[in-house]
C-alpha positions as CSV (number, residue, x, y, z in Angstrom):
1,M,44.3,35.9,74.6
2,Q,41.7,37.8,76.6
3,Y,42.3,41.4,77.9
4,G,45.5,41.9,75.9
5,G,47.4,39.2,77.7
6,D,48.6,41.2,80.8
7,Y,47.6,41.8,84.4
8,E,47.0,45.6,84.0
9,N,44.5,45.1,81.1
10,Y,42.9,42.2,82.9
11,I,42.2,44.3,86.0
12,K,40.9,47.2,83.9
13,N,38.6,45.1,81.8
14,S,37.6,42.0,83.6
15,P,34.6,41.8,85.9
16,S,36.6,39.5,88.3
17,K,39.6,40.8,90.1
18,E,42.8,38.9,90.9
19,P,45.3,39.9,93.6
20,L,48.8,41.2,92.7
21,I,51.4,38.7,94.1
22,V,54.5,40.1,95.7
23,V,57.5,37.7,96.2
24,F,60.2,38.8,98.5
25,V,63.7,37.4,98.0
26,N,66.1,38.3,100.8
27,A,69.8,38.0,100.4
28,Y,69.9,37.0,96.7
29,D,73.7,36.5,97.1
30,N,73.0,33.4,99.3
31,I,70.8,31.9,96.6
32,K,73.4,32.6,94.0
33,A,76.1,30.8,96.2
34,G,74.0,28.0,97.5
35,I,71.2,26.9,95.1
36,E,72.6,26.7,91.5
37,S,69.3,25.6,89.9
38,A,67.3,28.4,91.5
39,Y,70.0,30.9,90.4
40,E,69.8,29.6,86.8
41,D,66.0,29.7,86.7
42,F,65.6,33.2,88.3
43,P,66.0,35.3,85.1
44,S,63.3,33.4,83.3
45,M,61.0,33.6,86.3
46,T,61.3,37.4,86.6
47,R,61.2,38.2,82.9
48,D,57.4,38.1,82.3
49,S,56.2,37.9,85.9
50,S,54.8,41.5,85.9
51,R,52.5,40.6,83.0
52,Y,50.9,38.0,85.2
53,G,50.6,40.1,88.3
54,I,53.7,38.9,90.1
55,I,56.2,41.4,91.4
56,Y,59.6,40.5,92.8
57,V,61.3,42.5,95.6
58,I,65.0,41.4,95.8
59,T,67.7,42.4,98.3
60,A,71.4,41.9,97.6
61,N,74.7,43.2,98.8
62,G,75.4,45.1,95.6
63,G,74.3,45.6,92.0
64,S,77.1,43.4,90.9
65,S,75.4,40.4,92.6
66,F,73.0,40.2,89.6
67,A,73.9,38.5,86.4
68,S,73.3,40.6,83.3
69,S,70.4,38.3,82.3
70,L,68.7,39.2,85.6
71,S,69.6,42.9,85.6
72,Q,67.7,43.4,82.4
73,N,64.5,42.3,84.1
74,I,64.8,44.7,87.1
75,S,62.8,47.9,86.6
76,Y,63.7,49.8,89.7
77,T,66.9,49.8,91.8
78,I,67.1,51.5,95.2
79,A,70.5,51.7,97.0
80,L,70.5,51.9,100.7
81,K,73.4,53.0,102.8
């Protein structure tokens, strides 16, 4: 695998540059309640995404909205009042 297999090393060492992709998910609670297949696939989608230059920004009503399998993949949490 070239460049160590992650986005950061690729950007540092590759002559070509690829954009960082940011995916916004608003109201994760609604996805959880309405689209069961998306809810089940979400932890696997977020697990290795940063290695490939994909960052997720997710909003929810509370921290308890996330299953433990998804919570493990979240690097930063910001609580707004």
